[in-house]
N, C-alpha and C positions, 0 to 999 in steps of 0.2 A: 560480349561478356555475359556469363551466365548469372541470372538473378537467383538469389537464394533466400529462403525464409526459414527461420527456426520455428518448428512446431513443438510447443510444450503442452503436455496433457496431464491428466490425473490417472496414473496407471492402475490404480486399485478400484476404479469405478467401472462397472460393466458397460454402462451407457456410453462411455467415452470411446471404446474401441471402434465401433461402427462409424461414429462421427469423425474420428481421427483418420480412419482409412479413406473415407470419402474426401476429406480435405486434401490428403496426400495425392489422391487420384486427380482431383480438380487442379491442383497446383502443377502437377506434372504434365497434364494435358495442355495447360496454358504456357508451357515452356519455363515455368518457375521451379527450380530444384528445391524440394523440401529437405530440411535437416531434421533429424530426430535424435534425441538424447539416447545414449546406449542403454541405460537402465530402463527407460520407458519402452523402447523398442522391444526389449527382451520380455518384459512383463505383458505387453499388449500383443506381441507377435505381429508387429507392424511390418509390412513390406515396404521399406524405405531404402532408396538407393544411397543415401548419405547419412550414415550414423556417426555421431560425434560423442566424445566423452562429455560428461556433465560437469565441466569445470568452467572457470571464469572466462575462457576463450571460446566457449561453445557457440556464441553468436557473432564473433568477430568476422567481418566480411559479408555478413548477411544484411539485408535491407530492412528486416522487420522481425520481431518476435511475435508469433501468433499463439495465443494461449487458449486451450479448450479446457474449461474447468471453472472452479469457484474462485473466491478471493485468495485462498491459500495457494492455488496454482498460479494466480496472477502475481502474487508476491514472489514466488519462485522465479517466474519469468522475468520479473523486474530486475532480479540480480543479474541475469544474462544481458538484458537490454541495456542496463546502466553501464555495465562493464564495457560493452561494445559501442555505447553512445548511439543507439538506434531506437526507433519507436517500439512501443509495446501495444498490442491490441488483443483484447480478450473477448471470447464468446462464453457466456455464462452457461456452464453445464453443472453448476453447483446449486447452492440454496439461495443466499441473498445476492451474491455476485455484484457488490456495490461498485467495484472497480471495472467491471466488464463493460464493453461498448455495445455488445449485441446479445440478444437472447437466442435460445436454440432454434427457433423457427426462422431466424435470419442467417443461419449458418452459411448456406450456399451463396446468398447475396453478399455476405461479408467477404467471402473468399473472392468473389468477382470484383469487389471494390479493391481488394488487395492487389489482384492481378493487374487492374487498370490504374493502380496508384491513385485512386480517388479517395484520398483522406488528407485531413490536415493534422498538424501536430501541436499539442500544447504541453507545456512543461509543468511538472509538479515538484514542489519543494520537498527536499529531504532533510534529514538531520545527520550530522557526523557525531560519533560517540567515542570518547576515549576514557580509559580507566587507568588510574595510577595507584600503585600500592607502595606506600612509604617513599613516594617520589619517583618510583620506577614505572615506566609505561608498560602495562601488561596486556592492553587490548586497544585496538583501533577498529571501529566499524561504522556502519551507517544504517539508516532505516527510512523507508518510504512512509509508513504509517506512524510507528511510534517506537520509542525506547521505553521499556518498563523495567524498573528495579524493584524486586520483590523479596520478601523475607525467605530465607532458606529453611527455616524451622517452623513448621505449621503451628505449634503450640505457643510460640513467642512472637512478640512484635519487633519489627525492624525499627531501630532507633537511628534517626538521621537528622542532619541539618541541611536545610535548603539555602543555597546562596544564589543571588542574582547579580550579575555584573560585578563580581568581586566583593559583594556585601552580604552578610548573613541576613536572612529574612525570618525564618522560623525553624524551630526544632519539633519534629513529629515522632510520636510512637505510632506506627502504622503498619498496614500490610504491604505497602509499597508506594512507589511514585511513578507516574507516567509522564513522559514528555513527548508530545504529539505534534505532528504537522497538521495543517488544515485537512489534508487528505485523510489522515488517520482520526480526525475528530469524530467520525461516524462509526469508528470501530471500538477498540478497547476503552478509549477515553470516554466515549459516549456511554458505555455500559457502567462506567465508574462515576457518572454524574456530570461529565463535562459538557460544554456547549457545542453545538454544531457550528462549524466555520465553513463558509463558502470557499471553494477552491481559489477564487480570485484574491482572497485575503492572504496577506503575507504576515505570518505571526507564528510564535511558538506557544503551545498550550501545555501548562503543567497541571496535573490532576493528582492529588493525593488519594490513595486507596484506603478507605476505612481508617482515617487518622483520628486518634484520640487527642484532639486539640480544638481550642475555640476558633483559631484562625486556620481553617483547613478547607477553604473554598478553591475552586479551579482558578487559575491565573492565566490571562492572555498577555503575552509579552511581545515586545518589538522583535522583528525577525533577526535583528543583529544582536540580540541579547545572548549572554553566556549563562547557561544554567549549570550549577554544580551541586552535587549531592555528596555530603560526607557521611560515610557509613561508620557509625560509632559502635563501641563494644556493647553487648556481648554477642550479638546475633549477626552472622554473615548473611550475604544477599546473593541473589541470582539475577543476572541481567539478561534480558531478552531484546533482540532487535527484530521487530515485525513478527514476534512469536516463533521465529525460525532459528535464529542464531543465538546461542546462549553462552554465558560465561559465569562460573562461580566467582563471586566477588568477596574477598576476605574482609574482615573487620579493618577499620582504619584505612579504607580505600577512598578514593575520590573519583567520582564519575562526572564527566563534563559533557554537555550537549550544546552544540551550536548549529546554526543553519548549514546544511550540506553544501559543499563546494560544487557538487555535480547533481543536477536534478534528474528525475526520471521523465522520459518523454513518452506521452500517451498519444496513440493514433486515434483520431476522431473521425468517424464516417458521417454521422448526422449530429451536428451541434444541437445540444439539448439543454434547456434551462435546468440548473441544479435543483431548483424548487420542484420541477416535475419529477426529477430522479428521486428526490426524497419522498414525494407522495407515492410513487410507484413501489419503491423498495420497502418502505415502512407501512404501506397500505394505509395512509393517513386519510381521515374522513374530510372530504371537501364538498359534500353535497350541500346545495344551496348557494354556491358561489355564483355571483352575477357579474363578475368583472368583464367578461366579453361583451355582455349586453350594454354595459356602461360605455365601453370603448366604442361600440358601434354607434351609440348616440352622438359621440363626439365627432364622428366622421360624416354625419348627415349634413347636407347643405342647410344654411339658415332658413327658417320658416317652414321646414318639413317636420 
């Protein structure tokens, strides 16, 4: 049976073309058939034997989605991987690349690990999002990072009521509200003042954006909680899932967010402490740390 890997790239970045072609060549030489999305193959002029439409079935039957790009490309790849229920692995060719497993200098080594199936898989929590207008379901979607509900008119505030588990909590005049997963806590929610949550934490994070209210702090909720936001008159809203999929939300609509029924599966080549990832990605100052030396002392035999 032929092994197949869907390769997702960033077609508008010049640095990607050479890397993508090298990956296709390495996979093909190892007997793994690479798939490429039709729109990306045309823009990058990639010589790929298996070009598929960029629809929900693009990764069905493949064993892995391999993404070459930044977090935006990873989120696009997550859509295909989740739909096919297969792992997602990213090589960072963007800027921060928080979701990526490897950096550009490890590109060839990463492909070799894929060929040998030398990776483990961890699951990341998602959120399911529904929107109802006057009782009628008008949208059903999901997000790996976050759902953000934002005002549709720049000069006015969004007026909304936040509800948790069927009970009203607070009314806000704000620029918007974010409901994030632990994975998304280092993305938009972090920029809006939310806390960083380790991936092993199972929780929902709610962060108001520029709310004019005394009670407007980020909220960390149980993973089984139901978050609802009522959009009041007179300002409509716009809903974004991972900043990619959007919906115009009319006044008097109800947005509900719950834990996703299906997670996103991430391929991991070299397990790494999340703390180390934070330090590397945010360039955090850790000079002066003496933890390893203290640990060494604990390992010495008594009397030495």
